[in-house]
C-alpha positions in Angstrom: -1.0 -16.3 -5.4 -1.9 -13.3 -8.4 -5.2 -13.1 -6.5 -6.2 -11.6 -3.7 -8.6 -8.9 -2.3 -8.0 -5.2 -0.6 -8.9 -5.5 3.0 -8.2 -1.9 3.8 -8.6 1.7 2.1 -5.9 4.4 3.9 -5.1 7.5 3.5 -3.0 10.3 5.7 -2.1 14.0 4.9 1.4 13.7 6.1 4.4 11.2 4.7 5.7 9.1 7.4 2.6 8.8 9.8 0.0 6.0 10.2 -2.6 6.0 7.7 -6.7 5.2 8.5 -9.0 3.5 7.1 -11.5 5.3 4.7 -13.4 2.6 3.2 -13.0 3.5 -0.6 -10.9 6.0 -2.2 -10.5 7.6 -6.2 -7.1 7.5 -7.2 -6.0 9.9 -9.6 -4.2 8.7 -12.9 0.0 9.6 -12.4 -1.5 11.3 -9.0 -2.5 9.2 -6.4 -5.3 9.1 -4.0 -6.2 13.5 -3.0 -5.3 14.2 0.2 -2.9 11.7 1.0 0.1 12.7 1.5 2.1 10.8 -1.4 -0.7 12.7 -3.9 1.7 13.5 -6.8 4.8 12.8 -5.2 7.1 11.6 -8.0 6.3 7.5 -8.4 5.5 6.8 -5.1 1.5 7.0 -5.7 0.2 4.5 -4.1 1.6 2.2 -1.4 0.5 -1.8 -1.1 1.0 -3.7 2.3 0.2 -7.4 2.6 -2.1 -7.7 5.6 0.3 -10.9 6.1 3.6 -9.0 6.7 1.2 -6.4 9.5 0.1 -10.2 11.0 3.2 -11.2 11.2 4.3 -8.4 13.6 1.2 -8.7 15.8 3.2 -12.2 16.5 5.7 -10.5 17.6 3.4 -8.6 20.0 3.2 -5.6 18.6 -0.5 -3.7 18.4 -0.8 -2.6 14.8 -3.2 -3.0 12.1 -3.7 -1.7 8.4 -2.3 1.6 7.6 -0.3 1.7 10.7 2.6 0.7 8.1 1.3 4.1 6.1 0.3 2.0 3.6 -2.5 3.3 1.2 -3.6 -0.3 0.5 -3.9 -3.3 2.9 -4.4 -6.5 0.7 -5.1 -10.4 1.7 -3.6 -13.4 0.1 -1.7 -11.2 -2.7 1.8 -12.9 -2.8 3.6 -9.7 -3.8 7.5 -11.4 -3.4 8.0 -11.7 -6.6 6.2 -8.7 -8.4 8.7 -6.9 -10.3 9.3 -3.5 -11.3 6.5 -2.5 -14.1 4.4 -5.6 -13.0 0.8 -4.6 -13.7 -1.8 -4.8 -11.0 -5.6 -4.5 -11.6 -7.7 -2.6 -8.0 -11.7 -3.6 -8.4 -13.1 -2.7 -12.2 -10.8 0.2 -13.0 -7.4 1.0 -11.3 -4.5 -0.2 -12.9 -1.1 0.6 -11.1 2.4 -0.2 -12.2 4.4 -1.6 -9.8 7.4 1.6 -9.1 9.1 1.2 -6.8 9.9 -2.5 -4.3 10.5 -1.5 -0.5 12.4 1.5 0.2 15.3 2.8 2.3 14.0 4.9 5.4 16.4 8.0 5.8 14.2 9.0 8.6 12.5 6.7 11.3 8.7 6.8 10.9 6.4 6.6 14.1 5.4 3.1 13.7 9.4 2.5 13.6 9.7 4.0 17.1 6.7 1.9 18.3 7.9 -1.2 17.4 11.8 -0.9 16.5 11.4 -2.4 13.0 9.0 -1.0 10.5 8.2 -3.8 7.4 7.0 -1.3 4.7 11.1 -1.0 3.8 11.3 -4.7 3.2 7.8 -5.8 2.3 5.5 -2.8 0.6 5.8 -1.6 -2.6 4.6 1.6 -4.4 3.4 2.1 -7.4 1.9 4.8 -10.4 -1.4 5.3 -10.6 -1.7 3.8 -14.7 -5.7 3.9 -15.2 -8.0 6.1 -12.8 -10.9 5.0 -10.7 -12.6 4.0 -7.3 -10.5 1.2 -5.1 -13.2 0.3 -1.8 -12.5 -2.5 0.7 -13.5 -5.2 -1.0 -12.2 -5.1 -4.0 -10.5 -7.9 -6.0 -7.0 -6.8 -6.8 -5.0 -9.6 -9.2 -1.2 -9.2 -10.5 -1.5 -8.8 -14.3 1.9 -9.4 -15.8 
């Protein structure tokens, strides 16, 4: 599906930590989310993971939820499986993100890996750069533009 909604907006001061839902953030063009460990971090300014991926881990018996995989934005109803580099995504009214990385290589095992023995972010998460800044909040529409 090309449209969905934001179910959680998550921030943590350090990379590799579980993030906590803060309900609303301002994103800064070319930087990301102030106060987040990835703020200003090259092309990985904002991370996105579908709640459907988290639900798969829950179905395996793990006690996980939004932010536990260190994603900034947890979505619902948005299929990211065919997203390509350069794809633009609109969040809410103003924010435009551009997909800059699909998945990631985990050089160091994160907290969630030690808890579950697996992490879905490297396989099912995406990273984006902030092209147009603005506000992202829980309940916002999120859609793939191209």
